[in-house]
C-alpha positions, 0 to 999 in steps of 0.5 A: 225547938224553933217555930219553923221545926214545930210547924213542920212537925205539926204539918207532917203529923197532920198529914200522916193522920189524914193519910191514916183516915184516907186509906180506910175511907177509900176502902169503905167507899167501895163498900159504900158504892152499893148504897150511895151514888159515887158522887155523894161518896166523893162529896162526903170524903172531900167534906171530911178532908176539908174539915181535917185541913181546917182543924190542922190550922188549930193544932199549934194552939192546941199543942201550946195549951197542952204543953 
């Protein structure tokens, strides 16, 4: 497998995982709106997604170590 194909596969997997987390978070935000202001929920979700993007940068290293 070439490096470009591996990168695309990892990027797609990261996107799919992010989407899997984003949809429940969106649903839960309606629930959380009863307890927190909407701005704080948006900040929380944004911070988690930013951490997820940063973690995606380390996916290739993790996969190389595990394989």
